[in-house]
Every structure is written in C-alpha cells, then in structure tokens.
C-alpha positions in Angstrom: 0.1 0.1 0.1 1.3 3.4 -1.0 1.8 5.8 1.9 0.5 9.2 0.8 -2.3 11.6 2.2 -5.8 10.7 1.4 -6.3 14.2 0.0 -3.6 13.6 -2.6 -5.1 10.3 -3.8 -8.5 11.8 -3.6 -7.4 15.0 -5.7 -5.7 12.9 -8.2 -8.8 10.6 -8.7 -10.9 13.9 -9.1 -8.5 14.7 -11.9 -9.0 11.4 -13.6 -12.8 11.8 -13.5 -12.3 15.4 -14.9 -10.5 13.8 -17.8 -13.4 11.6 -18.5 -15.9 14.5 -18.0 -14.4 16.4 -21.0 -13.9 13.3 -23.2 -17.4 12.8 -22.7 -18.4 16.2 -23.6 -16.3 16.0 -26.7 -18.2 12.9 -27.7 -21.5 14.6 -27.0 -22.3 12.1 -24.2 -21.5 8.8 -26.3 -22.6 5.9 -24.2 -20.4 3.6 -25.8 -17.4 5.6 -25.2 -18.7 6.1 -21.6 -19.0 2.4 -21.2 -15.6 1.6 -22.3 -13.8 4.1 -20.2 -15.9 3.0 -17.2 -15.0 -0.6 -17.8 -11.4 0.1 -18.2 -11.3 2.2 -15.1 -12.8 -0.6 -12.9 -10.7 -3.4 -14.6 -7.4 -1.5 -14.1 -8.6 -0.4 -10.6 -8.9 -3.9 -9.6 -5.8 -5.0 -11.1 -3.8 -2.3 -9.5 -5.3 -2.6 -6.1 -4.0 -6.2 -6.0 -0.4 -4.7 -6.3 0.0 -6.4 -9.7 2.0 -3.5 -11.0 4.4 -3.1 -8.2 6.4 -6.1 -9.3 8.3 -4.2 -11.9 11.0 -7.0 -12.7 9.1 -9.2 -14.7 9.3 -9.9 -18.5 7.6 -8.9 -20.1 6.9 -6.0 -18.0 3.6 -6.1 -16.3 3.2 -2.2 -17.1 2.6 -3.2 -20.7 -0.8 -4.5 -19.7 -1.6 -0.9 -18.6 0.0 0.9 -21.4 -0.7 -1.2 -24.5 -4.4 -1.4 -24.9 -5.1 2.5 -25.1 -2.5 2.9 -27.6 -3.8 -0.2 -29.6 -7.2 1.4 -29.6 -6.0 4.7 -30.6 -4.2 3.3 -33.6 -7.3 1.3 -34.7 -9.2 4.4 -34.6 -6.9 6.5 -36.8 -6.5 3.4 -39.4 -10.2 2.4 -39.9 -12.8 4.4 -41.6 -15.3 3.8 -38.7 -12.5 5.1 -36.3 -11.8 8.3 -38.4 -15.6 9.1 -38.6 -15.8 8.9 -34.9 -12.8 11.1 -34.6 -14.2 13.7 -37.1 -17.3 13.8 -35.1 -15.4 15.0 -31.9 -15.7 18.6 -30.4 -12.3 19.9 -30.7 -12.9 22.9 -28.2 -14.0 20.3 -25.6 -10.8 18.3 -26.4 -8.7 21.4 -25.9 -10.4 22.1 -22.6 -9.3 18.6 -21.6 -5.8 19.7 -21.3 -6.5 21.7 -18.1 -6.3 18.5 -16.4 -2.4 18.8 -16.8 -2.4 21.5 -14.0 -3.6 19.3 -11.3 -1.5 16.6 -12.4 1.7 18.5 -12.2 0.6 19.6 -8.6 0.1 16.0 -7.7 3.4 14.9 -9.0 5.2 17.6 -7.2 3.5 16.6 -4.0 4.3 12.9 -4.8 7.9 14.1 -5.1 7.8 15.6 -1.6 6.9 12.2 -0.3 9.8 10.6 -2.2 7.4 8.6 -4.6 8.5 10.1 -7.9 11.9 11.6 -9.0 12.5 15.5 -9.0 12.7 15.2 -12.9 9.1 14.4 -13.2 8.2 17.8 -11.5 8.3 21.6 -12.6 11.4 21.7 -10.4 13.0 19.2 -12.7 12.4 18.8 -16.5 8.6 18.8 -16.7 7.2 21.9 -18.0 3.9 20.1 -19.1 1.9 22.6 -16.7 2.3 25.1 -19.2 0.1 23.1 -21.6 -2.6 23.2 -18.9 -2.3 26.8 -18.2 -2.6 28.0 -22.0 -5.3 25.5 -22.8 -8.2 27.9 -21.7 -6.9 30.6 -24.0 -6.4 28.3 -27.0 -10.0 26.8 -26.3 -11.7 30.1 -26.0 -9.9 32.2 -28.5 -8.7 29.7 -31.0 -11.9 27.4 -31.2 -14.8 29.2 -29.9 -14.0 32.7 -31.2 -11.8 31.6 -33.8 -9.3 34.4 -33.3 -6.4 32.1 -33.8 -5.5 30.7 -37.2 -4.4 27.2 -38.2 -0.8 27.9 -37.7 -1.1 29.0 -34.0 -3.3 26.2 -33.4 -1.0 23.6 -35.0 2.0 25.2 -33.2 0.3 24.8 -29.7 -0.6 21.3 -30.2 2.7 20.4 -31.4 4.7 22.1 -28.7 2.2 20.7 -26.1 2.6 17.2 -27.7 6.3 17.6 -27.2 6.1 18.3 -23.6 3.8 15.4 -23.1 6.3 13.1 -24.9 9.0 14.5 -22.9 7.4 13.7 -19.4 6.0 10.3 -20.6 9.3 9.2 -21.8 11.1 10.3 -18.6 8.3 8.8 -16.4 8.3 5.3 -17.9 12.1 5.2 -17.9 12.2 6.2 -14.2 10.0 3.0 -13.0 12.3 0.7 -11.4 12.5 -1.9 -14.3 15.2 -3.6 -16.0 15.2 -0.8 -18.5 15.2 2.1 -16.2 17.3 4.9 -17.4 16.4 8.0 -15.1 15.3 8.5 -11.4 18.1 6.1 -9.7 18.1 8.2 -6.6 14.3 8.1 -6.4 12.5 5.8 -8.7 9.0 6.4 -10.1 7.1 4.1 -7.9 3.8 6.1 -7.4 2.6 5.2 -10.9 2.7 1.4 -10.1 -0.1 2.1 -7.4 -3.8 2.9 -7.5 -5.0 5.7 -8.4 -1.8 7.1 -9.9 -1.5 4.1 -12.4 -4.4 6.0 -14.2 -1.8 8.7 -15.2 -0.1 6.3 -18.0 -3.2 4.1 -18.1 -5.8 6.7 -18.9 -4.8 10.5 -18.7 -1.8 10.3 -20.8 -3.5 8.6 -23.7 -6.6 11.0 -23.5 -4.3 13.8 -23.8 -2.3 12.4 -26.6 -5.5 11.5 -28.3 -6.8 14.9 -27.9 -3.7 16.4 -29.5 -3.9 14.0 -32.4 -7.5 14.5 -33.1 -7.0 18.3 -33.0 -4.1 18.2 -35.4 -5.8 15.7 -37.8 -8.8 18.2 -38.2 -6.6 21.1 -38.5 -4.7 19.6 -41.3 -7.7 18.1 -43.2 -10.5 20.8 -42.7 -10.7 24.4 -43.0 -10.3 25.9 -39.5 -13.6 27.7 -39.8 -15.4 24.4 -39.9 -13.8 23.0 -36.6 
C-alpha cells in the first residue's frame, strides 16, 4: 500500500474523473465511449489494487498491460474508416479544454515528489514543463476554437509544442520506473505510478491527452479551420 495523504489520492482521482468528463463532452455524451472508459477504469482499478503493477521486474513488464491497450485502440481508430468517422465527430474545443487536467496532474506529481514517490525530474522543479500546456489550454480553447481568433498555424503550433512536452514527461516517467530498462531517477525511482490511483496517469490521462492532440491536429490539417 502506498503511504500518501488521502487528500492527494482523492485529488488525483478527481483529476481522472475530470479527464473523463471532458472526453464525454467532446463525444456529446456517447454511451459506448462512456461504457468503455468505465469498464477500463474498473478493470485497471481492481488490477492495480492487488499490487500487480508493483512487481516491476517481470518480463515482459507488467506495465505493458496498462500501457498497450489504450494505444492499440487509438491506432485502430486512426487506421479504420469507422474510427476516423468517430474522430471527425469529436468537439475540438472540448478536447482542448481537456488539457487543463495537466495543471492538477503536475501539482500532484510535485506533492508525490515531496513524499519521495517520484523523482524530481518528473516535476516542474525538474524537466517537466507540462503545466504550461494546462495553463494555456483555456486561452486556446476560447480564442482559438470558440472565437476563432487564432489561425491554423497558431493552433497547430500549440498542439505540437504541447505534444512535445507530453512526450518528454511520458518518456522520462516510464524510464524512471524501477524496471530492468530504467534509465532515470535512480536516486528516487518512479514508484507512485505502479499504485492505485496514480496508475491512471499512464493508463488513462496520458492516452486521453495524446488522443486529444492527435484529433485536433488531424482536423486542423484536413479541414478548413472555420469548420472545426
């Protein structure tokens, strides 16, 4: 069992649910999507609660059970006609609002660092500047998508920059977990993400944030921005 304050776990879980809320708004309340996400959260919640992910030295890594399914689903959506139709039906303004969850995520990571549960490099005191994505998201959502005062170059640039920030922290975060392929955080390994509810960061929040960027970029590249 991970020793951390209840308020921190509760705050992180609220962030998970906020991500789910914005995704549902982007899908206009699609019940199939809601069912899939709820089922995934229940299954992964049960798995993580057994301590399954805390054993980080198995081969293949147990973490793959958490990471691979969302990315396989994402690839299928972008490669199939039905998946692309679903993607093109999504509300890009709501997908942009989704990025505000990166603010409480970064606050939680910093607090986890103070409890020696993640390395400093995963915080804004280290090399994680992902909080900037969350802070700027409301301006992009409002002025870029609702008011349409930002053109395609600005919107694409913002998505690309924020995608880079996401890849940076995801890369360092995964390679800080104490596995056989650990590359960073030896002074303080990333153990928090192997416990409930923090396993939802790589298992749900990061895939949703990545998906939101990719959807918005696809729609920016393939359609006139005035139709978004």
